[in-house]
C-alpha positions in Angstrom: 91.9 69.0 103.2 89.7 71.7 102.2 90.3 75.4 101.4 88.9 76.3 104.6 90.7 74.5 106.5 93.9 75.3 105.0 93.5 78.8 105.9 92.5 77.9 109.5 95.6 75.6 109.6 98.1 78.0 107.9 101.0 79.1 110.3 104.8 80.4 110.2 107.3 77.9 111.1 110.3 79.0 111.3 112.1 75.6 111.9 111.6 72.3 109.5 113.5 69.2 109.2 113.6 69.2 105.8 113.0 70.7 102.0 110.2 69.5 99.6 110.4 66.8 96.9 110.6 68.0 93.7 107.1 66.6 92.9 105.5 68.9 96.2 107.2 72.1 94.9 106.0 71.5 91.0 102.5 71.2 92.8 102.7 74.4 95.2 104.6 76.8 92.3 101.7 75.6 90.0 98.6 76.3 92.8 100.8 80.0 92.8 100.5 80.9 89.2 96.7 80.0 89.7 96.2 83.4 91.2 94.6 86.2 89.5 96.5 89.2 87.7 95.8 92.7 86.5 95.6 92.5 82.8 96.7 88.6 83.1 100.5 89.8 83.0 101.3 87.4 85.1 104.1 88.9 87.0 105.4 86.4 89.0 108.5 84.4 88.5 110.7 82.0 90.9 114.1 81.2 91.9 114.6 78.2 93.4 118.1 78.2 96.0 119.3 75.3 96.2 123.1 76.4 96.7 124.2 76.4 100.2 126.7 79.6 100.4 123.6 82.1 98.4 121.0 80.5 100.8 123.7 81.5 103.8 124.3 84.9 102.5 120.2 85.7 102.2 120.2 84.5 105.8 122.8 86.9 107.0 120.9 89.7 105.4 118.4 88.9 107.1 119.8 88.4 110.3 121.2 91.6 110.2 118.0 93.3 109.2 116.2 92.3 112.0 119.3 93.5 114.2 119.2 96.7 112.6 115.0 96.9 113.6 114.1 98.6 116.6 110.2 98.5 117.8 108.0 100.1 121.2 105.6 98.5 122.0 103.0 101.4 122.3 103.9 102.5 118.8 102.6 98.6 117.8 99.2 99.3 119.7 98.4 102.2 117.1 98.2 101.1 113.7 97.5 105.5 113.0 101.4 105.9 113.9 103.2 102.2 113.4 104.8 103.8 110.3 107.0 106.0 112.7 108.6 102.6 113.0 110.5 103.4 110.0 111.2 107.3 110.5 112.7 107.4 114.5 114.8 105.8 116.1 113.6 104.0 118.7 114.1 102.7 122.3 113.8 98.6 122.8 115.6 97.1 120.1 114.4 93.5 119.6 116.1 90.5 120.6 119.2 89.0 119.3 117.3 85.7 119.6 114.7 87.1 117.1 117.2 87.8 114.6 118.7 84.4 115.1 115.5 82.9 114.4 115.0 84.7 111.5 118.1 83.5 110.2 118.2 79.7 111.1 114.6 79.6 109.5 116.8 79.1 106.2 118.0 75.8 107.5 117.2 71.9 106.0 114.3 73.8 103.9 113.5 74.7 100.3 114.4 78.3 100.1 112.4 79.6 97.0 112.9 83.5 95.9 109.4 85.3 94.3 110.0 87.6 92.0 107.4 90.9 91.0 107.7 92.4 87.6 107.6 95.8 88.2 105.0 98.0 85.9 101.8 97.0 84.7 101.3 95.8 81.0 102.2 97.4 77.5 102.4 100.8 77.6 101.9 101.3 80.9 104.3 103.4 83.2 106.6 101.5 85.8 105.4 103.5 89.1 101.9 101.8 88.0 103.0 98.8 89.8 100.5 97.8 92.7 98.0 95.3 90.2 101.2 93.4 90.1 102.3 93.5 93.7 99.0 92.5 94.6 99.0 89.3 92.0 102.3 88.3 93.2 101.2 88.7 96.9 98.3 86.8 95.9 100.5 84.2 94.2 102.5 83.8 97.4 99.3 83.4 99.5 97.9 80.3 96.9 101.2 78.4 97.7 101.4 79.0 101.6 98.0 77.4 101.1 99.0 74.8 98.8 101.8 73.8 101.2 99.7 74.1 104.8 97.1 71.3 102.8 99.9 68.7 102.5 101.0 69.4 106.1 104.1 71.5 105.1 105.2 74.7 106.8 105.8 77.8 105.3 107.2 81.4 106.3 107.8 84.2 104.3 111.0 86.2 104.5 111.1 89.9 103.3 113.8 91.7 102.8 114.1 95.7 102.5 115.9 98.7 101.4 119.7 97.8 101.3 119.4 94.3 102.3 116.5 93.3 99.8 118.7 95.7 97.1 121.6 93.4 97.9 119.9 90.1 97.5 118.5 91.2 94.4 122.3 91.8 93.3 123.0 88.5 94.6 120.5 86.2 93.1 120.9 88.2 89.3 117.4 89.6 89.4 116.9 92.0 86.5 116.2 95.7 86.9 112.7 95.2 85.5 111.6 92.6 88.2 112.2 93.1 91.9 112.4 90.4 95.2 109.1 90.1 96.7 109.8 87.7 99.4 111.6 84.5 100.2 109.2 81.8 100.5 110.6 79.1 103.1 109.1 75.2 102.5 109.5 72.3 104.6 108.9 69.5 106.8 107.8 71.2 110.2 110.4 70.6 112.6 108.2 72.6 115.6 104.6 72.8 116.4 103.2 76.8 115.3 102.7 78.6 117.4 98.9 79.7 117.7 98.4 83.0 116.4 100.1 86.0 119.0 99.3 89.4 119.6 95.9 91.0 119.1 93.4 89.1 118.0 90.5 91.4 116.4 87.0 90.3 117.6 85.2 88.5 114.4 83.8 91.0 111.9 85.0 94.0 113.7 86.6 94.7 110.5 83.0 94.5 109.1 81.7 98.0 107.3 78.6 98.7 105.4 78.5 101.0 102.9 80.5 103.4 104.4 83.2 103.3 106.7 82.6 103.4 110.5 78.7 102.0 110.0 79.1 98.7 111.3 78.2 95.7 109.6 77.2 92.3 110.9 77.1 88.7 109.5 
């Protein structure tokens, strides 16, 4: 499978039959580390988690995080105000089924915590973190594409706020690092859905010279 096919076929999978072999895990994590990084900091670290008790605790945090979330579909249709989701109480709660699905995704798969080094480079300020974050997420995308190319399923499981803090403590992540995301990888136990929701028309997001000036390819 070439890289363009892997990009086209990559989907989030939340039902797995089994985890991956050590050799597959080696290939996938090595692919991640081929990502570019600002000043060659290589800010990523990986924690392979095979302790079922720890996995269950992380899954429980993800479950409660999802239950806490609320959503207003009208807001989601307007990207300019999507941040309001995090700043007000909205009317329609996410379904319990979705929270359970997020939790159950941690079953029968290989669980990896991907960590990001805070700050950037020697002598730089800790708040100058954007380059490290970008580099770590390019690493994560490399992992997803490598897994897809091998016929495997993946999903990123992001934890936020107090749930992220709790998992960082659970995993012993030092203060100069942070949890970027959990990556779940395994043999697919479901046929991935086609891409859901609104799909922007091809090249509607392309501009020329200045934002708002349409361009075509």
